[in-house]
Structure formats: C-alpha cells, structure tokens
C-alpha positions in Angstrom: 107.6 114.2 119.5 107.9 113.1 115.4 108.4 116.7 113.7 108.4 116.9 110.3 109.0 120.5 108.8 109.7 121.8 105.3 110.8 118.5 103.5 111.5 118.1 100.2 112.1 114.8 98.8 113.6 113.8 95.3 114.4 110.8 93.5 117.7 110.7 92.7 117.1 108.0 89.3 114.6 110.7 87.3 115.0 113.8 89.3 111.2 113.6 90.0 109.9 115.6 93.4 108.1 113.0 95.5 107.4 115.8 98.4 107.8 119.1 98.4 107.8 121.2 101.7 106.0 118.7 103.5 104.9 119.8 107.1 103.2 117.3 110.3 103.5 117.2 113.6 101.1 113.7 114.5 99.2 114.2 118.1 100.0 111.7 120.2 98.0 108.8 120.3 97.1 109.6 116.5 96.0 107.2 114.0 97.6 108.6 110.8 96.9 107.0 107.3 99.0 107.6 104.5 97.4 107.2 101.1 98.3 108.1 97.7 99.0 106.2 94.2 101.7 103.7 93.7 105.2 105.6 93.4 104.0 108.6 95.1 106.4 108.6 98.1 104.4 106.6 100.7 107.2 104.2 101.6 109.9 107.1 101.2 108.1 109.3 104.1 107.8 106.8 106.3 111.3 105.4 105.9 112.8 109.1 106.3 110.5 109.9 109.8 111.9 106.6 111.0 115.5 106.7 109.7 117.1 109.2 106.5 120.0 106.5 105.9 117.0 104.1 105.1 116.4 106.1 101.6 120.2 107.4 101.2 120.9 104.9 98.2 117.7 106.3 96.0 116.6 109.7 97.2 117.8 113.3 98.5 116.0 114.9 101.0 116.0 118.4 102.6 114.0 119.6 105.4 113.8 118.6 109.1 112.8 115.6 111.3 113.0 115.7 114.6 111.8 113.1 117.2 113.1 115.5 119.7 115.4 115.1 122.5 116.7 113.7 125.7 113.8 112.3 127.8 111.0 114.3 125.4 112.7 112.1 122.5 110.2 109.7 120.5 110.7 106.4 119.9 109.8 105.1 116.5 109.2 101.6 115.2 109.3 100.8 111.6 107.6 97.9 110.1 108.5 97.7 105.8 106.2 96.5 103.6 108.0 93.2 102.7 108.8 90.9 105.3 112.6 90.6 106.0 114.2 87.8 103.8 117.2 87.5 105.8 115.5 86.9 108.8 112.7 84.5 107.9 114.4 81.6 108.2 115.2 82.2 111.9 113.2 80.8 114.7 111.0 82.5 116.4 112.5 82.7 119.8 115.5 84.1 117.9 113.9 86.4 115.7 112.5 88.3 118.9 115.2 87.7 120.9 113.2 86.6 123.7 116.3 85.1 125.6 117.0 88.5 126.6 113.3 89.5 127.5 111.3 90.2 130.3 108.9 86.5 130.1 105.9 88.4 132.0 106.1 91.2 129.5 107.0 88.8 126.5 103.5 86.8 127.3 102.0 90.6 127.9 102.8 91.8 124.3 101.8 88.1 122.8 98.2 88.4 124.6 97.7 92.2 123.3 98.1 90.5 120.0 96.3 87.4 120.4 99.7 85.4 119.9 99.9 81.9 122.1 102.3 83.2 124.6 104.7 79.7 123.9 105.0 80.6 120.5 107.7 83.5 121.3 109.8 80.5 122.5 109.3 78.7 119.3 112.1 76.7 117.4 110.0 77.2 113.7 111.1 79.6 111.6 109.2 82.9 111.2 108.5 82.3 107.2 106.7 79.2 107.7 103.7 80.9 109.4 100.8 82.1 107.9 100.9 85.4 106.4 98.5 87.1 109.4 100.5 84.8 112.1 103.6 86.4 110.3 102.7 89.9 110.4 101.5 89.3 114.6 105.3 88.4 114.9 106.9 91.2 112.7 104.7 93.5 115.5 105.6 91.8 118.3 109.0 92.7 117.6 108.0 96.4 117.3 106.4 96.4 120.4 109.1 95.1 122.3 111.1 98.2 121.4 108.2 100.0 123.7 107.7 102.4 121.0 106.1 106.1 121.1 105.1 106.2 117.3 104.6 103.0 115.0 105.1 103.3 111.3 103.6 100.6 109.5 104.1 100.4 105.9 101.2 97.8 103.9 100.5 95.9 107.4 97.2 94.5 105.4 98.6 92.9 102.6 98.6 89.2 101.9 96.1 88.9 105.0 93.0 87.2 104.6 89.4 88.4 105.9 89.8 87.3 109.6 93.5 88.7 109.7 92.7 91.8 108.3 89.6 92.4 110.6 92.0 91.7 112.8 94.2 94.3 112.2 91.8 96.7 111.8 90.7 96.2 115.7 94.3 96.3 117.0 95.3 99.6 115.1 92.2 101.5 116.6 92.7 100.5 119.9 96.7 101.4 119.7 97.7 103.8 122.8 100.6 104.6 120.4 100.5 106.9 117.5 100.2 104.9 114.3 101.2 106.0 111.0 100.1 103.3 109.0 99.9 102.7 104.3 97.3 100.2 103.6 95.4 100.1 100.3 92.1 98.6 102.3 89.4 100.7 102.6 87.6 99.3 105.3 90.3 99.3 107.4 91.2 103.2 106.4 87.2 103.8 107.5 87.5 102.4 110.7 91.0 103.6 111.6 92.0 106.6 110.2 91.8 109.6 112.8 93.9 111.4 110.4 94.4 111.2 106.7 97.9 112.6 104.5 97.5 112.8 100.6 100.5 112.4 98.8 99.4 113.5 95.1 101.7 113.9 91.0 99.5 115.7 89.6 100.3 117.6 86.0 101.2 114.7 84.4 102.8 113.5 87.6 105.7 116.8 87.4 104.1 118.3 90.1 103.7 117.1 94.1 100.7 117.7 96.3 100.1 116.9 99.6 97.4 117.3 101.9 96.9 116.6 105.4 93.5 116.1 106.7 92.5 115.7 110.3 89.2 113.6 110.0 88.9 110.1 109.3 89.1 109.0 105.6 85.1 108.6 104.7 84.8 111.9 105.7 87.9 112.9 103.7 87.4 111.7 101.0 83.7 112.5 100.3 85.3 115.9 101.2 87.8 115.4 98.1 84.8 114.2 96.0 82.9 117.6 96.9 85.9 119.4 96.2 86.3 118.2 92.9 83.0 118.1 91.5 82.7 122.0 92.7 85.6 123.1 91.2 84.8 121.0 87.9 81.0 122.4 87.7 82.9 126.4 88.7 85.4 126.0 85.6 81.8 124.5 83.3 80.2 127.7 84.2 83.4 130.3 83.8 83.6 128.5 80.3 80.5 129.3 79.4 80.4 132.3 80.1 84.1 132.9 78.8 82.8 131.9 75.2 79.8 134.1 75.5 82.6 137.0 75.7 84.5 135.5 73.0 81.5 135.3 70.6 80.9 138.9 71.0 84.4 139.8 70.7 84.4 137.8 67.4 81.7 139.6 65.9 83.1 143.1 66.8 86.9 141.4 65.1 85.1 140.6 61.9 83.2 143.7 61.3 86.2 145.9 61.9 88.1 143.8 59.9 85.3 143.4 57.1 85.2 147.3 57.4 89.2 147.8 57.2 88.9 145.9 53.5 86.0 147.8 52.0 87.8 151.5 52.9 88.1 153.3 50.0 91.7 154.3 49.6 89.9 158.0 48.7 89.5 157.9 53.0 92.4 157.6 54.6 90.8 159.3 57.4 88.4 156.4 57.8 91.4 154.3 57.4 93.2 155.6 60.3 90.3 155.3 62.4 90.0 151.8 61.5 93.5 151.1 62.4 93.4 152.7 65.5 89.8 150.8 66.4 91.2 147.1 65.3 94.6 148.1 67.6 91.8 148.1 70.4 90.0 145.2 68.9 93.9 143.3 69.5 94.3 144.6 73.2 90.8 143.2 74.0 92.2 139.8 72.7 95.3 139.8 74.9 93.0 140.7 77.6 90.9 137.9 77.2 93.6 135.5 76.9 95.6 136.3 79.9 91.6 135.9 81.8 91.0 132.2 79.8 94.6 131.1 81.5 93.0 132.6 85.1 90.1 130.7 84.2 88.8 128.3 87.2 89.9 124.5 86.3 88.6 121.7 87.2 90.6 120.0 89.7 94.1 118.6 88.7 93.3 115.0 90.6 95.0 111.9 90.1 91.5 109.9 89.8 91.7 106.8 87.8 90.0 106.4 84.0 90.0 103.4 82.8 88.6 102.3 79.0 85.3 100.0 79.5 85.0 96.4 78.3 83.7 95.9 75.0 80.5 94.1 74.5 80.6 90.5 75.7 79.1 87.8 72.8 78.2 84.9 75.1 74.6 85.1 75.9 73.3 85.1 79.5 72.3 81.6 80.7 75.1 79.8 78.9 76.5 77.3 81.3 80.3 78.8 82.0 81.7 76.2 83.9 80.1 73.1 85.4 82.9 71.8 87.8 82.3 68.6 90.1 85.6 68.7 92.3 85.7 65.4 94.7 89.1 66.9 96.2 91.0 69.9 95.6 94.5 69.4 96.4 97.8 71.2 96.6 100.9 70.4 94.5 102.4 68.4 96.9 99.5 66.2 97.1 97.8 67.8 100.4 93.8 67.8 100.4 93.1 71.6 100.6 89.4 71.2 100.4 86.8 68.4 99.3 83.7 68.5 97.4 83.7 71.3 95.0 80.4 72.5 93.3 80.3 75.4 91.1 78.0 75.7 88.0 78.8 79.0 86.8 76.3 80.5 83.7 77.1 83.6 81.2 76.6 87.1 83.1 77.0 85.7 86.7 79.1 87.2 89.3 81.0 84.3 91.9 83.9 85.3 94.5 85.4 83.1 96.5 86.5 83.8 99.9 88.4 81.5 102.9 91.5 81.9 104.7 95.0 81.7 103.1 95.9 78.5 102.3 92.7 77.1 102.0 93.3 76.4 97.9 91.3 79.7 96.8 94.3 80.1 94.4 94.9 76.3 93.4 91.4 76.1 92.5 91.6 79.4 90.0 94.6 77.7 88.6 92.5 75.0 87.9 89.4 76.7 86.5 91.4 78.5 84.1 93.2 76.0 82.8 89.8 74.4 81.9 88.3 77.7 80.3 91.2 79.8 78.4 91.6 77.0 76.0 87.9 77.0 75.3 87.1 78.3 72.0 83.6 79.0 72.3 84.0 81.5 74.8 87.0 84.3 75.3 88.2 84.4 79.1 90.7 86.6 80.3 93.0 85.4 83.7 94.4 87.3 85.8 96.7 85.8 88.6 97.9 86.8 91.6 101.7 86.8 90.3 101.5 89.1 87.2 104.8 87.8 85.8 102.4 84.5 84.6 100.9 87.1 82.1 102.7 90.0 81.8 106.4 89.9 80.1 108.8 91.3 82.9 111.3 92.7 80.2 109.1 94.3 77.8 108.0 97.7 78.4 104.0 98.5 78.6 103.8 100.1 74.6 105.0 96.3 73.3 103.5 94.1 75.7 99.7 95.9 75.0 100.9 95.7 71.2 101.4 91.9 71.4 98.6 91.5 73.5 96.5 92.7 70.4 98.7 91.4 68.1 99.0 94.5 66.3 102.3 96.1 65.5 101.5 99.6 63.6 102.4 102.7 65.0 98.4 104.0 64.9 98.0 101.3 67.5 100.9 102.2 69.6 99.8 105.9 69.8 96.4 104.5 70.7 97.9 102.9 73.7 100.2 105.2 75.1 96.9 107.4 75.0 95.1 104.6 77.0 98.2 104.3 79.2 98.3 108.1 80.0 94.2 107.6 81.0 95.7 105.6 84.2 98.4 107.6 85.3 101.4 106.7 82.9 104.2 109.1 81.7 106.0 108.8 78.9 109.3 107.3 80.7 106.7 104.7 83.0 105.5 103.8 79.2 109.2 103.0 78.5 110.3 101.1 81.1 110.7 97.7 81.8 107.4 95.9 83.1 109.6 94.6 86.2 110.4 98.2 87.6 106.5 99.2 87.8 105.3 99.2 91.1 102.3 96.3 91.7 99.7 98.5 91.4 101.0 99.7 87.7 101.1 96.6 86.7 97.4 95.4 88.2 96.5 98.2 86.3 98.4 97.0 83.3 96.6 93.5 83.4 93.3 95.4 83.4 94.1 97.6 80.4 95.1 94.1 78.4 92.0 91.8 79.6 90.0 94.7 78.2 91.9 94.9 74.9 90.5 91.3 74.8 87.6 91.8 74.8 86.6 88.6 77.4 83.5 87.2 77.9 84.6 85.5 81.5 87.1 87.3 84.1 89.2 84.8 86.0 90.6 87.4 88.7 93.2 86.0 91.6 93.4 89.3 93.9 92.5 91.5 91.6 93.0 94.9 93.7 94.7 93.8 96.1 98.1 96.1 95.1 95.8 99.2 94.2 95.5 102.3 96.0 92.3 103.7 97.7 92.0 105.8 94.6 92.3 103.4 91.9 90.5 100.7 93.5 86.9 102.2 93.2 87.3 102.7 89.5 88.2 98.8 89.3 85.3 97.4 91.2 82.8 100.0 89.2 83.9 98.3 85.8 84.0 94.5 87.1 80.6 95.3 88.5 79.4 97.1 85.6 81.1 94.1 83.5 78.1 92.4 81.2 79.9 88.7 81.1 80.5 86.1 83.4 83.0 86.7 86.8 84.7 84.4 89.1 87.4 86.0 91.2 89.0 85.1 94.8 89.4 88.5 96.5 89.7 89.2 100.3 88.8 93.1 99.6 85.5 93.6 101.7 84.2 96.4 99.3 85.2 94.4 96.1 82.9 91.2 97.9 80.2 94.1 99.2 80.1 95.7 95.2 81.0 92.5 93.0 79.6 88.7 93.9 76.3 88.0 93.4 77.4 84.3 94.5 79.9 84.0 97.2 81.9 80.2 97.8 82.9 80.7 101.6 86.3 77.9 101.9 87.2 76.6 105.1 90.3 76.6 106.4 91.7 72.5 105.5 91.7 70.0 108.7 94.7 69.0 110.3 94.8 65.7 109.0 94.1 66.8 105.4 97.6 68.2 105.5 
C-alpha cells in the first residue's frame, strides 16, 4: 500500500517549504480529497506519490514514499491537471493503445465510464472531444493499467454540470483508493471520506497540514468551529490581560511619581523606592512573556476581500434588453436561437448549460454591448484572464493602472489589499503570467472592485478558486447591490447567487 513518511518538500526557486514532515497512509478503497490554496503544493504532493521524477526539475524532497514490494506493491495511476498536449492529436485508438488490449475488457471499462465502446477504436483525435468526453477517455487510459490507487489532479476542471454530476457519482462508486484534488465543493461533499488540507500560514512562511478522516462537510464545519473557538478564547485572554496591564500601569505610575517626589534629604526612602521600581520592572518583563503566550486566533488561510463600493444605478433601470434571433459561433455555426433577456438594475442572472452551447459567446456579446455605455459602469471577468490582465505586469502595477493613480500612497494601499487576499511580497512583484489561476482570479475580482462597477459580467468566476476562497467570492457577489450576469457550472454559485437562471441546451446537430 502507498505510504508517505516524514515528507518535506521544498520549492527550489524561492526556497519555500511546501510540506514539512508529512505522513499519511490511505486506507484501501478510501476516497481522499486534497485541498488548499493555490501554490500550496497539492499537485506536487500527488506527483510525488506517483513518481518523484515528476517534481525533480523544480522541487527537492526528503522522507519516504513507499508503494510496498512484490505482490503487495501498489500500482498508482496519475491524471495530470492539464491534458497531455502532445497526445491530443492522436486518434483515440492509439491514445488508448486499443490494439494491444483485450476487446472484452476495453468494452467493460468503457461501459463503466458511460462511454460507447466503439469510441475505443475511433480514428477521431482526442483533442476534438468535449471536456467531459476527454476526461472519460483519459480515465479510460488510466484504468487500462489496472491501478490500485488513482491520483487525480483537478478532474472536475472545465466540466459542465452533467459531466460534473457523472464524475461525482463515478468517484463515489470506485472500488480503488482515489486521492484527488478538486475545487468543486459539491463534489467534495459527496465523495470525500478523508481530507488532506495543505496550508501556508504566518504569511506563507510556514507550512501546515491536516489529515481528517471525515467527510469534507464535517471537516469544514469542525475547522470553522475551531477557528471561532480559538478567536473567542483569544479575545477573553486579551481582555483579562488588559485588566492586569491596567493594574500594573497604576502601580508603575504611583512608584514613578513617588520616586520623582522623594527628597534628597531622605536617601533611605529613595533606596526603598528604587528597590520597589526594580520589582515593578520584573513584573513588566513577566507580563511581556505572558503576552507572547496568550492564546491567539488560529492563523488560518481565511480569505478577506474588500467590499464593492455603493452602486449608482437605481434598481429597476433597464441594464440589458437583448433580443437575438440567432447566437452564432465565430465559424458561423448557430449555437442558440431566440434568446430574450431583459435585465434590470439589481438583478442577478446566471447562464448555465453544457459545454459548447454558446454561454461564453453570449457573454462576449453582452460585454460588447454594456462595456462602452456611459450611463452604467460595467466590469467584465472573462474565462481567459489574459483578456483583462497584462501578463507581463506585476499585480501592483496592474492595479495602479486600473485606478489611473501612480502615487506611492495608492501603491501602499494596493499592497495592503493584495496582502489581505494572501499575496506575499514576492508574489506582488512577480509577472502576472507566473501567478496561479486562482491568484489571477482573485486579482481580477480586486480590480473590478476598485473600479466601482454597477454591473458585473462574470464568465466562470469561481472555476480556479479553492474551496477556502470560493465561499468568500460567492458571498461578495450575492451581497453586491448592482446587477450580475454570470456564466457558471459551480452548483454552489448557482444556488447562492442566481435569482434568474437561463439554461441553454446542447445545439442541435443540424445547426453545426
């Protein structure tokens, strides 16, 4: 069985320790979720479990990763976060190695993945299938190896709602041990039997890990309870300490006053007061040690995002009055027909539907209509952050340009805001291209907030956010007093934000 003992992993570029003294052995058939903020080492840990060579070019590690030996050796299969670009052009049969496989077994595996067995012999290139179909083909390739342990890095990325539901049911039913990373909270709630949480605390200077053999919902609730309890205890301790300090200050001031008032003609009194002041100073040093030992609020990776400023567009004002007989892709294919949207101030719309049905195309059409208007202030968050963020600029420069204010005072405020969303000083100076998808998503949100919009146009706003960050963003959007038009596959986002839902169907074959 797979065993990790005292693993310490250090990122070679900046010397940051990602994991320290990590030990874990999954139970046979256990479904384990690995969670944590972007850049905390989740993918690195999965790669190390599968093959240490996968991290050799960017990280150093110590400790033991054992899969057993002989007949008891565990076979692992690893699904990387991004599809193998070099393999995307291969026909499915070659990608799967179908000619070398047992026909009956391939058909059985395909059936277990809800895939037409005929696909296994298809000449069609892997990269031409939809996101959900590609995921099934990639999983089929893993299962061919008959693994004991499946290591899945973000299998829910870029999946539409039907594919997400399928993946959730598939993981829950797997007999193998499954260790997976996912940002989808519903999937985590419905599949995880154990949680590994990787954190970077003390301003990302100290790694911390937690293993909880509980479901994700139970773990998240228990963690929140611990944070709140520690915060309450810290508050009580600080209040009690302040009372002690107040008494100490009275004693100090009285002795200090008596020292100043003592006459030179009474040296014996001066010696006594000097001795008393020495005792008071010793008391002060004891209190300083006590201050250091006070119960403190757990240094958790809680996200803080400043609120949107007040909107200036009144509720009820017509923001969008859209009547599209046809929604067409750039190549002329008709994706949807007869789209009618009438959106007024303060309403929150979410557009849903399978991949390829035209959601992003519609969002771009809406953005083209609303962004130039002068009677409203619209802000757009595209799926591809490069459309909004200058990849070569650092976050501070990007936000200063967005505000049109190059003053140092503004730069100081920006660094404070970035620090509140867990950017380190080094990350604030990195080119945006080097940031993780989640960091870029948070940067997009911060830029939109600073622009003070009345209307938010959001295309998959939570797709790269961790389960720690996404609830904060959802709450901010739900509380936003202006208008929201969003595209989302995030079931939590749809439930908590949407007041109106426009559900698209898959385009008819004759329209393609």
